[in-house]
N, C-alpha and C positions, 0 to 999 in steps of 0.2 A: 449523485445526479449531475449531469453536465448539460448546460444550455447557455444561450447568450443573454446579455443584459437586456437587449431589445425584446427577446422572448419573455423575460420576466416583466418588463414594462407593459407589454400587451396583456399578460395574464392579470396584472393589477389594474387594467383599464387606463393605462397612461400612454401618452403619445411616444412613438419610437423616437430615439435621438433627442429626447427632451431633458434639459438640465433640471427642470423642476421635478420631472418624474424620476430622474436619477437620484436626486437628493432624497426624495421620498423613499425610494427603494433601498438606499444605503441605510437609512434610519430603521427600516423594517428588518433588514438583515442583521443589524447590530442588536436590535431588541431581541431577536431570536438566537443571537450568538452564532451567526452563520458567516463564514468567510468566503470570499470569492478568490479563486485561484485560476489564472492570474488576477491580480487586483483590478478594480475598475479603472485605475489610472493607467494601466498598461493596455495597449492595443485598442481597437475600436469596439463599439458596442455590439457588433455582430460576431465578435470573436468568441468561440466556445469556451466557457469557463465551468469549473467544477464548484459546486456548493459544498462546503465542509463545515459540519456542525461542531462547535467547540463544546465538548462535554466536560462537566466537572468531575473531579476525582471520584466522588461518591457514586456518580452515575456510571462511570467506567467500572468501578469495583462491582456494582450490581450486575452490570452487563457480563462480566467474567463469571460471576456466580450462576447466572442464567445459562450461559453456554455450557458450563460443567453439568448443571442439573439436567440439561436437555440431552446429555450424552456426548457432548464434544463436537467432533467434526461432522459437517454436512455439506451440502452443495455451496453454501455461502460462508462456511467457517473452516479455517485450517489452523491446527495447533502445531507449533514447532518448539523444540527444546531450547533453541538458541537462534541467534542471527547468523553467526559464522563460526562460533566456537565448537570444536569437536568435543562434546561433553564425555563421550565414551573414552576417547583417548586420554582426556584429563583424568578420568577415573582410574584407568588401568596403567597410566604412565605419569604418575604425579611428580611434582617437584620442579617442573620446567617453568620458564618464564611464560606469562600468560599469553603473549603474542605468538608463542610457538604452537599454541593450540588452535589458532585461527586457520580456517580451512577455506580455500578458494572453491572447493567442490560444494561446500555447504552454502557459500554465498551465491554460487551459480544456481543451486537448487532453489534458493529463495527467489531469485530472479525468474525462474521457471514458474513458480507458484504465482507470483505477481502477474506474469504474462497470461497465465491461464484465466485468472479472474478478470483481467482487462478485456479479454476476448470473449467473455460470456456475459454474465449479468452482474459483475462486481462481487464484492464480499469483503471479508476481513480475515487477517492473519494475526493470531495471538502468539507472540514470540516470548519464550521463557516458560512455556507450559507444555509438558510432555503429553503424549497420547494417553498415558495412564493417569493424567491430571496431576502428576507431580509438579510442584511449583519450583522451578529451578532459577528463574530470573535471568536477566540479561546484563548484569553488572560486569561479568567477565568480558562480554562482547565489547562493552564501552571502554573497559580498562585496556583492552588490547588495541583499541583504535587510537592513533596519535591525535594529540590536540587537547585543549582545555575547554572548559565551559560546563554548563549544567547538564544533567542527564538528558534533558530534552534536546539541548543543542547538539550533543554528541550523537544521539540517536538520529536526529535529522541529517547530520553530516554523513553518518555511516550508511544509512539507507540511500541517501543521495549518491554516494560514491558507488554503491552496488548497481543502482539504476543507470548511472552515467556510463559505467564500464560495460554493461551488458545489453542495453537497448539501443536500437537505431534512432528512434524519435524520442530520446530521453526527456526532452523538455515537455512534450505532451504527456508522457508517462508520469513525470514528477507532479504535474498539475492535477493528476487524478489519484494520487496517493497521499493520504493524510497520515502523519506519524504522531502518535500520542503515547506518553509515558504515564504510568501510575504505579504506586507501591501497593502490592497485594500480598498479604501474609508475609510482610517484611521483605519481599523480593521485588525487584524492579521488572515490571512487565511492559513490553512495547507492543502496541496495537497498530497495525496498518489497516486503514480503511481504503478500499479500492473501488473507484467508480469505473463503469464500463467505458471503453474507448469508442469513439465514433467510427473509426476504421480499425484495421488490424494492428495490434502491437506485435512487433517482431524483434527477436534478439539479433544481435550483430552476428555476421557470418564468422568472425574471428573470436567470438567469445567461447569459453570452454564447453558450452552446451552442444550436444550432438544434434539438436534440432532448433530451428529458428522460431517455430510457432507452437504454442501450447494452448489447450483449452481445458477449462474446468469441466470434467465429466464425472458425475457422482461426487466422490470425496477426494479426488486426486487430479493432478495436472497431467494431462495426456499429450504426448508429442504428436503433432500432425505434420506430415510432409506437405510441402507447398502444393504439390500436384493433387493433394486430397482436399484442398480448401473448399472447392465447390461442392463437396459432399456434405459440408457443415454449414455453408452460407449460401444464400440465394444470389450467387454471382456466377458469372462465366469467365473463365480464364482465357477464352479464345479471343 
C-alpha cells in the first residue's frame, strides 16, 4: 500500500502537518510492526510512501505453506527457482565456481516480473521455490554475490543492485519492494513484496530486456509496447 503521511493523519482524524499527529501515527505503525519507506524523516509529509509490514519468521513460513497449498502461482504470486543462479546449468555442468552460474538473463527476468507487479496491483515473488514446489533455496545466489553480511543484508543488496541496474526510476521502485528472508525446510527463501506504483514503472532502454514495460496478466509478466499503453490504462498518449 502506498500513501502519504498526511493521508494517514487524515484517516486517523489528525490534523495534516501536525507534529502531535505524526508522533501518534509513528507509535501506531510501530505497534503494528509497519515500516514507512521512505522513512518519516525523509521528504515532506505529502511525499508518497509505502507501508511495509514486518512479518515474523513463523508468519512467513505459514504464508509459504498457504501459497503451496493453494496451488502456487496466481495473479498475485510468482514462484522462481532462484534470484540469478542458473540452477539447470549448475545441475548439468557441476564443479564450477558458484559465481560462474550467475545469469544476467535471469536477473533481467526477475526485473521484468517486478515491473509487471508494479504496473498492476502488486503481489509477491517467492525466490528459491520452483514451479513444482521443489524447495531449492537462494543460498547460492547470495554466495555468488560479492560482499559480507547477514543473509538479509546480502539479499537486500542483491535485489537493490538488480533494480538499480534495470529500472529508470529505481528509487521509487526500491521504496515499493520489500525484501524478507526466512529459512523454510532448511533452505533460505527470499520473498519480495511489491506494492503498485502510482505511475508506470519502466525498465531502462539499455537494459538487456527487449521491452521497457511489463504488466502482470494472469500468472505471467507480459511485455507491452509503449504505443499499446493506452489499451491497458485510461490515458491518452496524444
